[in-house]
C-alpha positions as CSV (number, residue, x, y, z in Angstrom):
1,M,-67.4,-102.8,-5.2
2,N,-64.0,-101.3,-4.4
3,E,-60.8,-103.3,-4.1
4,R,-60.6,-103.4,-0.3
5,I,-64.2,-104.6,0.0
6,K,-63.4,-107.3,-2.6
7,E,-60.4,-108.4,-0.6
8,L,-62.5,-108.7,2.6
9,S,-65.1,-110.6,0.7
10,K,-62.5,-113.1,-0.6
11,Q,-61.2,-113.5,3.0
12,A,-64.7,-114.2,4.2
13,E,-65.4,-116.6,1.4
14,Q,-62.2,-118.5,2.1
15,Y,-63.1,-118.7,5.8
16,A,-66.5,-120.1,4.9
17,L,-65.0,-122.6,2.5
18,D,-62.5,-123.8,5.1
19,K,-65.4,-124.3,7.5
20,A,-67.2,-126.3,4.8
21,N,-64.2,-128.5,4.3
22,E,-64.1,-129.2,8.0
23,A,-67.8,-130.0,8.1
24,N,-67.5,-133.8,7.4
25,D,-70.0,-134.7,10.1
26,E,-73.5,-135.1,8.7
27,D,-75.0,-133.9,11.9
28,Y,-73.3,-130.6,11.5
29,D,-75.9,-127.9,10.4
30,Y,-73.6,-126.1,8.1
31,S,-74.5,-122.8,6.4
32,F,-72.0,-121.3,4.0
33,D,-74.0,-118.1,3.6
34,D,-74.3,-117.6,7.4
35,D,-70.5,-118.2,7.9
36,F,-69.6,-116.0,5.0
37,Q,-71.9,-113.1,6.1
38,E,-70.8,-113.3,9.7
39,K,-67.1,-113.3,8.8
40,F,-67.5,-110.5,6.2
41,A,-69.3,-108.3,8.7
42,E,-66.7,-109.0,11.3
43,L,-63.9,-108.1,8.9
44,I,-65.5,-104.8,7.9
45,V,-66.2,-103.8,11.6
46,Q,-62.6,-104.7,12.5
47,E,-61.3,-102.5,9.7
48,C,-63.5,-99.6,10.8
49,V,-62.3,-99.9,14.4
50,E,-58.7,-99.9,13.2
51,V,-59.3,-96.7,11.2
52,C,-60.8,-95.0,14.2
53,E,-58.1,-96.3,16.5
54,A,-55.4,-94.9,14.2
55,L,-56.9,-91.4,14.7
56,K,-56.2,-91.7,18.5
57,E,-52.5,-92.5,17.8
58,D,-52.0,-89.2,16.0
59,D,-50.2,-86.5,18.0
60,G,-52.6,-83.9,19.4
61,F,-55.5,-86.3,19.7
62,D,-58.8,-84.4,20.2
63,A,-61.8,-86.7,21.0
64,N,-64.3,-84.3,19.3
65,F,-62.2,-84.1,16.2
66,A,-61.8,-87.9,16.1
67,R,-65.6,-88.5,16.4
68,T,-66.4,-86.1,13.6
69,T,-63.5,-87.3,11.4
70,C,-63.9,-91.1,12.0
71,A,-66.7,-91.5,9.5
72,D,-64.8,-89.6,6.9
73,E,-61.7,-91.7,7.5
74,I,-63.8,-94.9,7.1
75,R,-65.3,-93.7,3.9
76,Q,-61.8,-92.8,2.5
77,H,-60.4,-96.1,3.7
78,F,-63.0,-98.1,1.8
79,G,-62.8,-95.7,-1.2
80,F,-66.3,-94.2,-1.0
81,E,-66.9,-90.6,-2.0
82,Q,-68.3,-88.2,0.6
């Protein structure tokens, strides 16, 4: 797992731990795994959107270029080889 994914995983884990600490009510149906997975996915999607949005901020924005380049930018952002 690359460093950015590890960082996002730690953030999601902390989020789930914080929710667990707040779950003092016995009637609360708490699921650490569900909270972790939901937050982890949310953080990854958020990063992907930010990568793609940054393409639109470049001078000379071309929608076709951005669509074809966005996937490559996301791979690079997360450190995956093409």
